[in-house]
C-alpha positions in Angstrom: 147.2 127.5 187.4 147.9 128.3 183.7 145.8 130.1 181.2 144.7 126.9 179.4 143.4 125.4 182.7 141.5 128.6 183.5 139.9 128.5 180.1 138.9 124.9 180.4 137.2 125.6 183.8 135.5 128.6 182.3 134.3 126.5 179.3 133.0 123.8 181.6 131.2 126.5 183.7 129.6 128.0 180.6 128.5 124.6 179.3 127.0 123.5 182.6 125.2 126.8 183.1 123.8 126.7 179.5 122.7 123.1 180.0 120.9 123.8 183.3 119.2 126.9 181.9 118.1 124.9 178.8 116.7 122.1 181.0 114.8 124.7 183.1 113.2 126.0 179.8 112.6 122.5 178.5 114.8 122.9 175.4 118.2 121.1 176.1 120.2 119.7 173.2 122.1 116.3 173.2 125.2 117.8 171.5 125.6 120.1 174.5 125.6 117.1 176.8 128.3 115.4 174.7 130.5 118.5 174.7 130.0 118.9 178.5 131.0 115.3 179.0 134.2 115.6 176.9 135.1 118.8 178.8 134.5 117.0 182.1 136.8 114.2 181.1 139.5 116.7 180.3 139.1 118.3 183.7 139.5 114.9 185.3 142.6 114.1 183.3 144.2 117.4 184.3 143.1 116.9 188.0 141.4 120.3 188.0 138.1 119.2 189.7 139.7 119.6 193.2 141.1 123.0 192.5 139.7 126.1 194.3 139.1 127.8 190.9 136.9 124.9 189.8 135.0 124.9 193.1 134.4 128.7 192.9 133.1 128.4 189.3 130.8 125.5 190.1 129.4 127.3 193.1 128.0 130.0 190.8 126.6 127.7 188.1 123.0 127.3 189.5 122.6 130.9 190.2 123.8 131.9 186.8 121.6 129.3 185.1 118.5 130.5 186.9 119.3 134.1 185.9 119.9 133.1 182.3 116.7 131.1 182.1 114.7 134.0 183.5 116.3 136.5 181.1 115.5 134.1 178.2 111.9 133.7 179.3 111.5 137.5 179.5 113.1 138.2 176.1 111.6 135.2 174.3 115.1 134.2 173.0 116.5 130.6 173.1 119.4 129.9 175.3 121.5 128.4 172.4 121.6 131.7 170.5 124.7 132.8 172.4 128.1 132.0 170.8 129.1 128.4 171.3 132.3 126.5 171.6 135.4 128.1 170.2 133.5 131.2 169.2 132.7 131.9 172.9 136.4 131.4 173.8 137.2 134.1 171.2 134.8 136.5 172.8 136.5 135.9 176.2 139.9 136.9 174.8 
């Protein structure tokens, strides 16, 4: 698996986690759904959804979303205040 594939899987994991956490807090945003859908299509095109790396990332999504939502509730901050899109990818580098 190359670096671009790994980044794409990480991006999809981040988007999915963020969307689930936002939904649990009742504050999801349609533009996040659009970005998640586009990323999902790209994963399908690259045939990454059957990879072990994808399965491992997705197995942690619900746990991370629950943790993120609870932290947000405790701090009073909105989920979307984290860096988004390409900015988040820059933080990862």
